[in-house]
Structure formats: structure tokens, C-alpha cells
N, CA, C and O atoms as a Maestro MAE file, in Angstrom:
{
 s_m_m2io_version
 :::
 2.0.0
}

f_m_ct {
 s_m_title
 :::
 protein
 m_atom[312] {
  # First column is atom index #
  i_m_mmod_type
  r_m_x_coord
  r_m_y_coord
  r_m_z_coord
  i_m_residue_number
  s_m_chain_name
  s_m_pdb_residue_name
  s_m_pdb_atom_name
  i_m_atomic_number
  :::
  1 25 -30.377 -93.180 144.879 1 A "MET " " N  " 7
  2 3 -30.818 -91.902 144.364 1 A "MET " " CA " 6
  3 2 -29.607 -91.148 143.841 1 A "MET " " C  " 6
  4 15 -28.557 -91.114 144.482 1 A "MET " " O  " 8
  5 25 -29.762 -90.554 142.690 2 A "ARG " " N  " 7
  6 3 -28.710 -89.788 142.027 2 A "ARG " " CA " 6
  7 2 -29.081 -88.314 142.051 2 A "ARG " " C  " 6
  8 15 -30.266 -87.984 142.007 2 A "ARG " " O  " 8
  9 25 -28.100 -87.420 142.121 3 A "ALA " " N  " 7
  10 3 -28.367 -85.986 142.168 3 A "ALA " " CA " 6
  11 2 -27.679 -85.278 141.010 3 A "ALA " " C  " 6
  12 15 -26.575 -85.646 140.608 3 A "ALA " " O  " 8
  13 25 -28.342 -84.264 140.483 4 A "ILE " " N  " 7
  14 3 -27.738 -83.362 139.508 4 A "ILE " " CA " 6
  15 2 -28.005 -81.945 140.006 4 A "ILE " " C  " 6
  16 15 -28.941 -81.719 140.774 4 A "ILE " " O  " 8
  17 25 -27.195 -81.004 139.574 5 A "GLU " " N  " 7
  18 3 -27.386 -79.616 139.975 5 A "GLU " " CA " 6
  19 2 -27.671 -78.777 138.747 5 A "GLU " " C  " 6
  20 15 -26.917 -78.815 137.775 5 A "GLU " " O  " 8
  21 25 -28.752 -78.023 138.786 6 A "VAL " " N  " 7
  22 3 -29.115 -77.112 137.705 6 A "VAL " " CA " 6
  23 2 -29.517 -75.779 138.319 6 A "VAL " " C  " 6
  24 15 -29.787 -75.694 139.517 6 A "VAL " " O  " 8
  25 25 -29.555 -74.748 137.497 7 A "THR " " N  " 7
  26 3 -29.989 -73.439 137.975 7 A "THR " " CA " 6
  27 2 -31.272 -73.047 137.256 7 A "THR " " C  " 6
  28 15 -31.589 -73.570 136.187 7 A "THR " " O  " 8
  29 25 -31.986 -72.138 137.850 8 A "GLY " " N  " 7
  30 3 -33.227 -71.676 137.248 8 A "GLY " " CA " 6
  31 2 -33.784 -70.513 138.034 8 A "GLY " " C  " 6
  32 15 -33.126 -69.962 138.916 8 A "GLY " " O  " 8
  33 25 -35.007 -70.148 137.699 9 A "GLN " " N  " 7
  34 3 -35.676 -69.055 138.381 9 A "GLN " " CA " 6
  35 2 -37.134 -69.426 138.598 9 A "GLN " " C  " 6
  36 15 -37.707 -70.217 137.849 9 A "GLN " " O  " 8
  37 25 -37.714 -68.855 139.617 10 A "ILE " " N  " 7
  38 3 -39.135 -69.015 139.860 10 A "ILE " " CA " 6
  39 2 -39.813 -67.765 139.320 10 A "ILE " " C  " 6
  40 15 -39.498 -66.651 139.739 10 A "ILE " " O  " 8
  41 25 -40.750 -67.950 138.385 11 A "ASP " " N  " 7
  42 3 -41.390 -66.780 137.761 11 A "ASP " " CA " 6
  43 2 -42.494 -66.208 138.651 11 A "ASP " " C  " 6
  44 15 -42.726 -66.695 139.757 11 A "ASP " " O  " 8
  45 25 -43.171 -65.168 138.156 12 A "LYS " " N  " 7
  46 3 -44.195 -64.472 138.927 12 A "LYS " " CA " 6
  47 2 -45.386 -65.357 139.277 12 A "LYS " " C  " 6
  48 15 -46.108 -65.075 140.233 12 A "LYS " " O  " 8
  49 25 -45.597 -66.427 138.510 13 A "LYS " " N  " 7
  50 3 -46.699 -67.351 138.774 13 A "LYS " " CA " 6
  51 2 -46.290 -68.483 139.701 13 A "LYS " " C  " 6
  52 15 -47.101 -69.352 140.021 13 A "LYS " " O  " 8
  53 25 -45.017 -68.475 140.139 14 A "GLY " " N  " 7
  54 3 -44.529 -69.526 141.021 14 A "GLY " " CA " 6
  55 2 -44.071 -70.773 140.301 14 A "GLY " " C  " 6
  56 15 -43.913 -71.823 140.923 14 A "GLY " " O  " 8
  57 25 -43.854 -70.678 139.004 15 A "ILE " " N  " 7
  58 3 -43.413 -71.827 138.208 15 A "ILE " " CA " 6
  59 2 -41.890 -71.809 138.102 15 A "ILE " " C  " 6
  60 15 -41.288 -70.787 137.771 15 A "ILE " " O  " 8
  61 25 -41.285 -72.947 138.385 16 A "LEU " " N  " 7
  62 3 -39.834 -73.081 138.296 16 A "LEU " " CA " 6
  63 2 -39.440 -73.247 136.835 16 A "LEU " " C  " 6
  64 15 -39.918 -74.157 136.158 16 A "LEU " " O  " 8
  65 25 -38.566 -72.363 136.348 17 A "ARG " " N  " 7
  66 3 -38.059 -72.401 134.971 17 A "ARG " " CA " 6
  67 2 -36.558 -72.653 135.027 17 A "ARG " " C  " 6
  68 15 -35.809 -71.852 135.587 17 A "ARG " " O  " 8
  69 25 -36.121 -73.763 134.447 18 A "LEU " " N  " 7
  70 3 -34.699 -74.091 134.436 18 A "LEU " " CA " 6
  71 2 -33.972 -73.265 133.388 18 A "LEU " " C  " 6
  72 15 -34.539 -72.932 132.348 18 A "LEU " " O  " 8
  73 25 -32.705 -72.934 133.666 19 A "ASP " " N  " 7
  74 3 -31.899 -72.162 132.721 19 A "ASP " " CA " 6
  75 2 -31.592 -72.957 131.456 19 A "ASP " " C  " 6
  76 15 -31.451 -72.374 130.381 19 A "ASP " " O  " 8
  77 25 -31.490 -74.262 131.567 20 A "ASN " " N  " 7
  78 3 -31.167 -75.124 130.431 20 A "ASN " " CA " 6
  79 2 -32.060 -76.363 130.485 20 A "ASN " " C  " 6
  80 15 -32.417 -76.827 131.568 20 A "ASN " " O  " 8
  81 25 -32.419 -76.898 129.317 21 A "PRO " " N  " 7
  82 3 -33.241 -78.115 129.320 21 A "PRO " " CA " 6
  83 2 -32.463 -79.314 129.860 21 A "PRO " " C  " 6
  84 15 -31.239 -79.378 129.753 21 A "PRO " " O  " 8
  85 25 -33.190 -80.247 130.434 22 A "LEU " " N  " 7
  86 3 -32.577 -81.476 130.942 22 A "LEU " " CA " 6
  87 2 -32.473 -82.496 129.819 22 A "LEU " " C  " 6
  88 15 -33.308 -82.514 128.914 22 A "LEU " " O  " 8
  89 25 -31.453 -83.345 129.871 23 A "THR " " N  " 7
  90 3 -31.275 -84.362 128.835 23 A "THR " " CA " 6
  91 2 -32.083 -85.616 129.125 23 A "THR " " C  " 6
  92 15 -32.392 -86.384 128.214 23 A "THR " " O  " 8
  93 25 -32.425 -85.826 130.393 24 A "MET " " N  " 7
  94 3 -33.198 -87.016 130.740 24 A "MET " " CA " 6
  95 2 -34.671 -86.774 130.461 24 A "MET " " C  " 6
  96 15 -35.132 -85.632 130.473 24 A "MET " " O  " 8
  97 25 -35.405 -87.841 130.213 25 A "ARG " " N  " 7
  98 3 -36.832 -87.755 129.923 25 A "ARG " " CA " 6
  99 2 -37.588 -88.792 130.745 25 A "ARG " " C  " 6
  100 15 -37.056 -89.852 131.074 25 A "ARG " " O  " 8
  101 25 -38.812 -88.473 131.064 26 A "GLU " " N  " 7
  102 3 -39.752 -89.388 131.711 26 A "GLU " " CA " 6
  103 2 -39.173 -90.041 132.959 26 A "GLU " " C  " 6
  104 15 -39.183 -91.264 133.097 26 A "GLU " " O  " 8
  105 25 -38.673 -89.216 133.854 27 A "LYS " " N  " 7
  106 3 -38.117 -89.686 135.127 27 A "LYS " " CA " 6
  107 2 -38.888 -89.040 136.266 27 A "LYS " " C  " 6
  108 15 -39.288 -87.880 136.162 27 A "LYS " " O  " 8
  109 25 -39.095 -89.753 137.324 28 A "LYS " " N  " 7
  110 3 -39.686 -89.209 138.541 28 A "LYS " " CA " 6
  111 2 -38.565 -88.541 139.318 28 A "LYS " " C  " 6
  112 15 -37.491 -89.123 139.475 28 A "LYS " " O  " 8
  113 25 -38.800 -87.311 139.815 29 A "VAL " " N  " 7
  114 3 -37.765 -86.569 140.516 29 A "VAL " " CA " 6
  115 2 -38.306 -86.002 141.821 29 A "VAL " " C  " 6
  116 15 -39.514 -85.856 142.009 29 A "VAL " " O  " 8
  117 25 -37.388 -85.691 142.704 30 A "LYS " " N  " 7
  118 3 -37.682 -84.954 143.924 30 A "LYS " " CA " 6
  119 2 -36.887 -83.663 143.831 30 A "LYS " " C  " 6
  120 15 -35.696 -83.694 143.519 30 A "LYS " " O  " 8
  121 25 -37.525 -82.526 144.096 31 A "VAL " " N  " 7
  122 3 -36.897 -81.228 143.915 31 A "VAL " " CA " 6
  123 2 -36.640 -80.582 145.273 31 A "VAL " " C  " 6
  124 15 -37.539 -80.493 146.109 31 A "VAL " " O  " 8
  125 25 -35.411 -80.135 145.484 32 A "ILE " " N  " 7
  126 3 -35.040 -79.348 146.661 32 A "ILE " " CA " 6
  127 2 -34.610 -77.986 146.137 32 A "ILE " " C  " 6
  128 15 -33.720 -77.910 145.289 32 A "ILE " " O  " 8
  129 25 -35.215 -76.921 146.616 33 A "ILE " " N  " 7
  130 3 -34.901 -75.585 146.124 33 A "ILE " " CA " 6
  131 2 -34.025 -74.868 147.141 33 A "ILE " " C  " 6
  132 15 -34.404 -74.719 148.303 33 A "ILE " " O  " 8
  133 25 -32.856 -74.425 146.702 34 A "LEU " " N  " 7
  134 3 -31.940 -73.628 147.516 34 A "LEU " " CA " 6
  135 2 -31.987 -72.212 146.982 34 A "LEU " " C  " 6
  136 15 -31.597 -71.964 145.841 34 A "LEU " " O  " 8
  137 25 -32.453 -71.297 147.781 35 A "MET " " N  " 7
  138 3 -32.607 -69.906 147.356 35 A "MET " " CA " 6
  139 2 -31.273 -69.173 147.482 35 A "MET " " C  " 6
  140 15 -30.626 -69.240 148.527 35 A "MET " " O  " 8
  141 25 -30.861 -68.479 146.428 36 A "LEU " " N  " 7
  142 3 -29.655 -67.664 146.465 36 A "LEU " " CA " 6
  143 2 -29.977 -66.362 147.188 36 A "LEU " " C  " 6
  144 15 -31.048 -65.787 146.991 36 A "LEU " " O  " 8
  145 25 -29.073 -65.907 148.007 37 A "GLU " " N  " 7
  146 3 -29.223 -64.606 148.647 37 A "GLU " " CA " 6
  147 2 -29.001 -63.534 147.592 37 A "GLU " " C  " 6
  148 15 -28.347 -63.795 146.583 37 A "GLU " " O  " 8
  149 25 -29.525 -62.350 147.798 38 A "GLU " " N  " 7
  150 3 -29.414 -61.273 146.813 38 A "GLU " " CA " 6
  151 2 -27.961 -60.962 146.459 38 A "GLU " " C  " 6
  152 15 -27.656 -60.690 145.298 38 A "GLU " " O  " 8
  153 25 -27.061 -60.999 147.444 39 A "ASP " " N  " 7
  154 3 -25.667 -60.652 147.193 39 A "ASP " " CA " 6
  155 2 -24.806 -61.866 146.846 39 A "ASP " " C  " 6
  156 15 -23.601 -61.732 146.633 39 A "ASP " " O  " 8
  157 25 -25.412 -63.034 146.791 40 A "GLU " " N  " 7
  158 3 -24.667 -64.262 146.500 40 A "GLU " " CA " 6
  159 2 -24.583 -64.444 144.985 40 A "GLU " " C  " 6
  160 15 -25.594 -64.349 144.288 40 A "GLU " " O  " 8
  161 25 -23.402 -64.700 144.489 41 A "GLU " " N  " 7
  162 3 -23.214 -64.857 143.060 41 A "GLU " " CA " 6
  163 2 -23.248 -66.330 142.685 41 A "GLU " " C  " 6
  164 15 -22.844 -67.195 143.462 41 A "GLU " " O  " 8
  165 25 -23.739 -66.599 141.472 42 A "ILE " " N  " 7
  166 3 -23.675 -67.957 140.936 42 A "ILE " " CA " 6
  167 2 -22.216 -68.238 140.616 42 A "ILE " " C  " 6
  168 15 -21.513 -67.377 140.086 42 A "ILE " " O  " 8
  169 25 -21.769 -69.420 140.932 43 A "GLU " " N  " 7
  170 3 -20.374 -69.760 140.672 43 A "GLU " " CA " 6
  171 2 -20.033 -69.554 139.197 43 A "GLU " " C  " 6
  172 15 -20.887 -69.719 138.326 43 A "GLU " " O  " 8
  173 25 -18.795 -69.196 138.928 44 A "GLU " " N  " 7
  174 3 -18.376 -68.873 137.565 44 A "GLU " " CA " 6
  175 2 -18.663 -70.005 136.589 44 A "GLU " " C  " 6
  176 15 -19.092 -69.754 135.462 44 A "GLU " " O  " 8
  177 25 -18.435 -71.237 137.001 45 A "LYS " " N  " 7
  178 3 -18.678 -72.380 136.117 45 A "LYS " " CA " 6
  179 2 -20.151 -72.461 135.728 45 A "LYS " " C  " 6
  180 15 -20.474 -72.710 134.566 45 A "LYS " " O  " 8
  181 25 -21.043 -72.253 136.692 46 A "GLN " " N  " 7
  182 3 -22.475 -72.283 136.406 46 A "GLN " " CA " 6
  183 2 -22.859 -71.124 135.495 46 A "GLN " " C  " 6
  184 15 -23.660 -71.292 134.575 46 A "GLN " " O  " 8
  185 25 -22.286 -69.944 135.750 47 A "TRP " " N  " 7
  186 3 -22.593 -68.777 134.934 47 A "TRP " " CA " 6
  187 2 -22.150 -69.001 133.493 47 A "TRP " " C  " 6
  188 15 -22.891 -68.693 132.559 47 A "TRP " " O  " 8
  189 25 -20.947 -69.535 133.310 48 A "LEU " " N  " 7
  190 3 -20.449 -69.793 131.957 48 A "LEU " " CA " 6
  191 2 -21.316 -70.816 131.237 48 A "LEU " " C  " 6
  192 15 -21.580 -70.683 130.043 48 A "LEU " " O  " 8
  193 25 -21.756 -71.837 131.966 49 A "LYS " " N  " 7
  194 3 -22.627 -72.853 131.368 49 A "LYS " " CA " 6
  195 2 -23.945 -72.223 130.930 49 A "LYS " " C  " 6
  196 15 -24.433 -72.489 129.832 49 A "LYS " " O  " 8
  197 25 -24.512 -71.395 131.785 50 A "ALA " " N  " 7
  198 3 -25.766 -70.730 131.441 50 A "ALA " " CA " 6
  199 2 -25.578 -69.803 130.241 50 A "ALA " " C  " 6
  200 15 -26.442 -69.725 129.368 50 A "ALA " " O  " 8
  201 25 -24.459 -69.109 130.203 51 A "MET " " N  " 7
  202 3 -24.184 -68.177 129.112 51 A "MET " " CA " 6
  203 2 -24.032 -68.912 127.778 51 A "MET " " C  " 6
  204 15 -24.535 -68.445 126.757 51 A "MET " " O  " 8
  205 25 -23.351 -70.044 127.778 52 A "THR " " N  " 7
  206 3 -23.120 -70.757 126.526 52 A "THR " " CA " 6
  207 2 -24.398 -71.357 125.962 52 A "THR " " C  " 6
  208 15 -24.475 -71.638 124.766 52 A "THR " " O  " 8
  209 25 -25.407 -71.558 126.811 53 A "ASN " " N  " 7
  210 3 -26.674 -72.113 126.352 53 A "ASN " " CA " 6
  211 2 -27.765 -71.060 126.205 53 A "ASN " " C  " 6
  212 15 -28.914 -71.399 125.921 53 A "ASN " " O  " 8
  213 25 -27.427 -69.804 126.393 54 A "ASN " " N  " 7
  214 3 -28.397 -68.717 126.325 54 A "ASN " " CA " 6
  215 2 -28.464 -68.190 124.890 54 A "ASN " " C  " 6
  216 15 -27.437 -67.855 124.299 54 A "ASN " " O  " 8
  217 25 -29.665 -68.119 124.338 55 A "SER " " N  " 7
  218 3 -29.823 -67.675 122.943 55 A "SER " " CA " 6
  219 2 -29.406 -66.221 122.738 55 A "SER " " C  " 6
  220 15 -29.177 -65.806 121.602 55 A "SER " " O  " 8
  221 25 -29.304 -65.443 123.806 56 A "ALA " " N  " 7
  222 3 -28.883 -64.046 123.679 56 A "ALA " " CA " 6
  223 2 -27.453 -63.926 123.163 56 A "ALA " " C  " 6
  224 15 -27.075 -62.874 122.650 56 A "ALA " " O  " 8
  225 25 -26.652 -64.983 123.289 57 A "PHE " " N  " 7
  226 3 -25.252 -64.937 122.862 57 A "PHE " " CA " 6
  227 2 -25.002 -65.705 121.564 57 A "PHE " " C  " 6
  228 15 -23.849 -65.954 121.212 57 A "PHE " " O  " 8
  229 25 -26.062 -66.083 120.848 58 A "GLU " " N  " 7
  230 3 -25.902 -66.856 119.614 58 A "GLU " " CA " 6
  231 2 -25.111 -66.094 118.550 58 A "GLU " " C  " 6
  232 15 -24.442 -66.701 117.714 58 A "GLU " " O  " 8
  233 25 -25.189 -64.762 118.586 59 A "TYR " " N  " 7
  234 3 -24.472 -63.963 117.587 59 A "TYR " " CA " 6
  235 2 -22.962 -64.200 117.654 59 A "TYR " " C  " 6
  236 15 -22.264 -63.961 116.669 59 A "TYR " " O  " 8
  237 25 -22.452 -64.659 118.778 60 A "LEU " " N  " 7
  238 3 -21.014 -64.906 118.900 60 A "LEU " " CA " 6
  239 2 -20.546 -66.071 118.028 60 A "LEU " " C  " 6
  240 15 -19.352 -66.210 117.766 60 A "LEU " " O  " 8
  241 25 -21.480 -66.906 117.581 61 A "HIS " " N  " 7
  242 3 -21.126 -68.015 116.689 61 A "HIS " " CA " 6
  243 2 -21.034 -67.566 115.233 61 A "HIS " " C  " 6
  244 15 -20.597 -68.330 114.372 61 A "HIS " " O  " 8
  245 25 -21.443 -66.333 114.957 62 A "ASP " " N  " 7
  246 3 -21.378 -65.778 113.600 62 A "ASP " " CA " 6
  247 2 -19.914 -65.544 113.231 62 A "ASP " " C  " 6
  248 15 -19.168 -64.945 114.006 62 A "ASP " " O  " 8
  249 25 -19.507 -66.003 112.076 63 A "GLU " " N  " 7
  250 3 -18.112 -65.873 111.619 63 A "GLU " " CA " 6
  251 2 -17.664 -64.419 111.565 63 A "GLU " " C  " 6
  252 15 -16.481 -64.142 111.766 63 A "GLU " " O  " 8
  253 25 -18.570 -63.482 111.300 64 A "GLN " " N  " 7
  254 3 -18.214 -62.068 111.236 64 A "GLN " " CA " 6
  255 2 -17.809 -61.523 112.605 64 A "GLN " " C  " 6
  256 15 -17.108 -60.514 112.675 64 A "GLN " " O  " 8
  257 25 -18.230 -62.159 113.678 65 A "GLU " " N  " 7
  258 3 -17.859 -61.730 115.025 65 A "GLU " " CA " 6
  259 2 -16.458 -62.207 115.419 65 A "GLU " " C  " 6
  260 15 -15.892 -61.722 116.398 65 A "GLU " " O  " 8
  261 25 -15.909 -63.136 114.675 66 A "ASN " " N  " 7
  262 3 -14.590 -63.706 114.965 66 A "ASN " " CA " 6
  263 2 -13.515 -62.807 114.358 66 A "ASN " " C  " 6
  264 15 -12.973 -63.108 113.295 66 A "ASN " " O  " 8
  265 25 -13.208 -61.697 115.042 67 A "ILE " " N  " 7
  266 3 -12.299 -60.694 114.470 67 A "ILE " " CA " 6
  267 2 -10.873 -60.809 115.003 67 A "ILE " " C  " 6
  268 15 -9.980 -60.125 114.503 67 A "ILE " " O  " 8
  269 25 -10.640 -61.650 115.995 68 A "TYR " " N  " 7
  270 3 -9.303 -61.785 116.571 68 A "TYR " " CA " 6
  271 2 -8.694 -63.117 116.186 68 A "TYR " " C  " 6
  272 15 -9.389 -64.109 115.967 68 A "TYR " " O  " 8
  273 25 -7.346 -63.108 116.111 69 A "LYS " " N  " 7
  274 3 -6.603 -64.332 115.804 69 A "LYS " " CA " 6
  275 2 -5.710 -64.670 116.983 69 A "LYS " " C  " 6
  276 15 -5.439 -63.808 117.820 69 A "LYS " " O  " 8
  277 25 -5.256 -65.889 117.061 70 A "ILE " " N  " 7
  278 3 -4.360 -66.332 118.121 70 A "ILE " " CA " 6
  279 2 -3.042 -65.558 118.092 70 A "ILE " " C  " 6
  280 15 -2.371 -65.434 119.117 70 A "ILE " " O  " 8
  281 25 -2.676 -65.043 116.929 71 A "THR " " N  " 7
  282 3 -1.413 -64.308 116.783 71 A "THR " " CA " 6
  283 2 -1.557 -62.816 117.108 71 A "THR " " C  " 6
  284 15 -0.559 -62.096 117.113 71 A "THR " " O  " 8
  285 25 -2.760 -62.347 117.376 72 A "ASP " " N  " 7
  286 3 -2.972 -60.933 117.743 72 A "ASP " " CA " 6
  287 2 -2.443 -60.685 119.152 72 A "ASP " " C  " 6
  288 15 -2.471 -61.575 120.002 72 A "ASP " " O  " 8
  289 25 -1.966 -59.485 119.386 73 A "GLY " " N  " 7
  290 3 -1.532 -59.093 120.717 73 A "GLY " " CA " 6
  291 2 -0.130 -59.591 121.057 73 A "GLY " " C  " 6
  292 15 0.546 -60.206 120.233 73 A "GLY " " O  " 8
  293 25 0.291 -59.309 122.293 74 A "LYS " " N  " 7
  294 3 1.595 -59.723 122.768 74 A "LYS " " CA " 6
  295 2 1.428 -60.698 123.931 74 A "LYS " " C  " 6
  296 15 0.499 -60.550 124.725 74 A "LYS " " O  " 8
  297 25 2.311 -61.690 124.047 75 A "PRO " " N  " 7
  298 3 2.205 -62.638 125.171 75 A "PRO " " CA " 6
  299 2 2.392 -61.926 126.511 75 A "PRO " " C  " 6
  300 15 3.146 -60.959 126.614 75 A "PRO " " O  " 8
  301 25 1.703 -62.414 127.516 76 A "PHE " " N  " 7
  302 3 1.816 -61.868 128.875 76 A "PHE " " CA " 6
  303 2 2.776 -62.752 129.660 76 A "PHE " " C  " 6
  304 15 2.608 -63.970 129.702 76 A "PHE " " O  " 8
  305 25 3.773 -62.147 130.276 77 A "HIS " " N  " 7
  306 3 4.730 -62.894 131.094 77 A "HIS " " CA " 6
  307 2 4.848 -62.209 132.454 77 A "HIS " " C  " 6
  308 15 4.739 -60.987 132.550 77 A "HIS " " O  " 8
  309 25 5.069 -62.992 133.492 78 A "ASP " " N  " 7
  310 3 5.244 -62.446 134.845 78 A "ASP " " CA " 6
  311 2 6.542 -61.717 134.972 78 A "ASP " " C  " 6
  312 15 6.855 -61.193 136.041 78 A "ASP " " O  " 8
  :::
 }
 m_bond[311] {
  # First column is bond index #
  i_m_from
  i_m_to
  i_m_order
  :::
  1 1 2 1
  2 2 3 1
  3 3 4 2
  4 3 5 1
  5 5 6 1
  6 6 7 1
  7 7 8 2
  8 7 9 1
  9 9 10 1
  10 10 11 1
  11 11 12 2
  12 11 13 1
  13 13 14 1
  14 14 15 1
  15 15 16 2
  16 15 17 1
  17 17 18 1
  18 18 19 1
  19 19 20 2
  20 19 21 1
  21 21 22 1
  22 22 23 1
  23 23 24 2
  24 23 25 1
  25 25 26 1
  26 26 27 1
  27 27 28 2
  28 27 29 1
  29 29 30 1
  30 30 31 1
  31 31 32 2
  32 31 33 1
  33 33 34 1
  34 34 35 1
  35 35 36 2
  36 35 37 1
  37 37 38 1
  38 38 39 1
  39 39 40 2
  40 39 41 1
  41 41 42 1
  42 42 43 1
  43 43 44 2
  44 43 45 1
  45 45 46 1
  46 46 47 1
  47 47 48 2
  48 47 49 1
  49 49 50 1
  50 50 51 1
  51 51 52 2
  52 51 53 1
  53 53 54 1
  54 54 55 1
  55 55 56 2
  56 55 57 1
  57 57 58 1
  58 58 59 1
  59 59 60 2
  60 59 61 1
  61 61 62 1
  62 62 63 1
  63 63 64 2
  64 63 65 1
  65 65 66 1
  66 66 67 1
  67 67 68 2
  68 67 69 1
  69 69 70 1
  70 70 71 1
  71 71 72 2
  72 71 73 1
  73 73 74 1
  74 74 75 1
  75 75 76 2
  76 75 77 1
  77 77 78 1
  78 78 79 1
  79 79 80 2
  80 79 81 1
  81 81 82 1
  82 82 83 1
  83 83 84 2
  84 83 85 1
  85 85 86 1
  86 86 87 1
  87 87 88 2
  88 87 89 1
  89 89 90 1
  90 90 91 1
  91 91 92 2
  92 91 93 1
  93 93 94 1
  94 94 95 1
  95 95 96 2
  96 95 97 1
  97 97 98 1
  98 98 99 1
  99 99 100 2
  100 99 101 1
  101 101 102 1
  102 102 103 1
  103 103 104 2
  104 103 105 1
  105 105 106 1
  106 106 107 1
  107 107 108 2
  108 107 109 1
  109 109 110 1
  110 110 111 1
  111 111 112 2
  112 111 113 1
  113 113 114 1
  114 114 115 1
  115 115 116 2
  116 115 117 1
  117 117 118 1
  118 118 119 1
  119 119 120 2
  120 119 121 1
  121 121 122 1
  122 122 123 1
  123 123 124 2
  124 123 125 1
  125 125 126 1
  126 126 127 1
  127 127 128 2
  128 127 129 1
  129 129 130 1
  130 130 131 1
  131 131 132 2
  132 131 133 1
  133 133 134 1
  134 134 135 1
  135 135 136 2
  136 135 137 1
  137 137 138 1
  138 138 139 1
  139 139 140 2
  140 139 141 1
  141 141 142 1
  142 142 143 1
  143 143 144 2
  144 143 145 1
  145 145 146 1
  146 146 147 1
  147 147 148 2
  148 147 149 1
  149 149 150 1
  150 150 151 1
  151 151 152 2
  152 151 153 1
  153 153 154 1
  154 154 155 1
  155 155 156 2
  156 155 157 1
  157 157 158 1
  158 158 159 1
  159 159 160 2
  160 159 161 1
  161 161 162 1
  162 162 163 1
  163 163 164 2
  164 163 165 1
  165 165 166 1
  166 166 167 1
  167 167 168 2
  168 167 169 1
  169 169 170 1
  170 170 171 1
  171 171 172 2
  172 171 173 1
  173 173 174 1
  174 174 175 1
  175 175 176 2
  176 175 177 1
  177 177 178 1
  178 178 179 1
  179 179 180 2
  180 179 181 1
  181 181 182 1
  182 182 183 1
  183 183 184 2
  184 183 185 1
  185 185 186 1
  186 186 187 1
  187 187 188 2
  188 187 189 1
  189 189 190 1
  190 190 191 1
  191 191 192 2
  192 191 193 1
  193 193 194 1
  194 194 195 1
  195 195 196 2
  196 195 197 1
  197 197 198 1
  198 198 199 1
  199 199 200 2
  200 199 201 1
  201 201 202 1
  202 202 203 1
  203 203 204 2
  204 203 205 1
  205 205 206 1
  206 206 207 1
  207 207 208 2
  208 207 209 1
  209 209 210 1
  210 210 211 1
  211 211 212 2
  212 211 213 1
  213 213 214 1
  214 214 215 1
  215 215 216 2
  216 215 217 1
  217 217 218 1
  218 218 219 1
  219 219 220 2
  220 219 221 1
  221 221 222 1
  222 222 223 1
  223 223 224 2
  224 223 225 1
  225 225 226 1
  226 226 227 1
  227 227 228 2
  228 227 229 1
  229 229 230 1
  230 230 231 1
  231 231 232 2
  232 231 233 1
  233 233 234 1
  234 234 235 1
  235 235 236 2
  236 235 237 1
  237 237 238 1
  238 238 239 1
  239 239 240 2
  240 239 241 1
  241 241 242 1
  242 242 243 1
  243 243 244 2
  244 243 245 1
  245 245 246 1
  246 246 247 1
  247 247 248 2
  248 247 249 1
  249 249 250 1
  250 250 251 1
  251 251 252 2
  252 251 253 1
  253 253 254 1
  254 254 255 1
  255 255 256 2
  256 255 257 1
  257 257 258 1
  258 258 259 1
  259 259 260 2
  260 259 261 1
  261 261 262 1
  262 262 263 1
  263 263 264 2
  264 263 265 1
  265 265 266 1
  266 266 267 1
  267 267 268 2
  268 267 269 1
  269 269 270 1
  270 270 271 1
  271 271 272 2
  272 271 273 1
  273 273 274 1
  274 274 275 1
  275 275 276 2
  276 275 277 1
  277 277 278 1
  278 278 279 1
  279 279 280 2
  280 279 281 1
  281 281 282 1
  282 282 283 1
  283 283 284 2
  284 283 285 1
  285 285 286 1
  286 286 287 1
  287 287 288 2
  288 287 289 1
  289 289 290 1
  290 290 291 1
  291 291 292 2
  292 291 293 1
  293 293 294 1
  294 294 295 1
  295 295 296 2
  296 295 297 1
  297 297 298 1
  298 298 299 1
  299 299 300 2
  300 299 301 1
  301 301 302 1
  302 302 303 1
  303 303 304 2
  304 303 305 1
  305 305 306 1
  306 306 307 1
  307 307 308 2
  308 307 309 1
  309 309 310 1
  310 310 311 1
  311 311 312 2
  :::
 }
}
């Protein structure tokens, strides 16, 4: 048995909705649900993954939003 980790939410009807679509198709699965506590945060890596696949942030791919260059600003040194 192989395991993968994904995030999602259970809607008002009790249906599990994943944050991102799965790449595998037509597989039999067993689901274990781990409930996050209200004050527990999703790990940064999971949050970034969810953000990059969320359509709410698609505008960031627009060339007009790319207003900064690598040469902008000053280097930070300790």
C-alpha cells in the first residue's frame, strides 16, 4: 500500500473536497481523515502548494503584475 498526503475541506453536505485534483485515475483508495485543530496551521509547504494551484492567484501570472526586477533593492547582509 502506498500513501500520499493531500489537503481539503469537508463541505456543509459532508462531501470531502480536495484542494487540488489528483493525478491518478481509476484507483481504489482508503481514506483516513485527520482533522486540523482550529489553532493548528497547515504547514508552509502545503500552504504554498495550495496557493500555487488556487485560481484566486492566477492574476500573478499576468506580465503586468511583474513590476520588480532582480536588480531592484539592496542586498541584505548580516
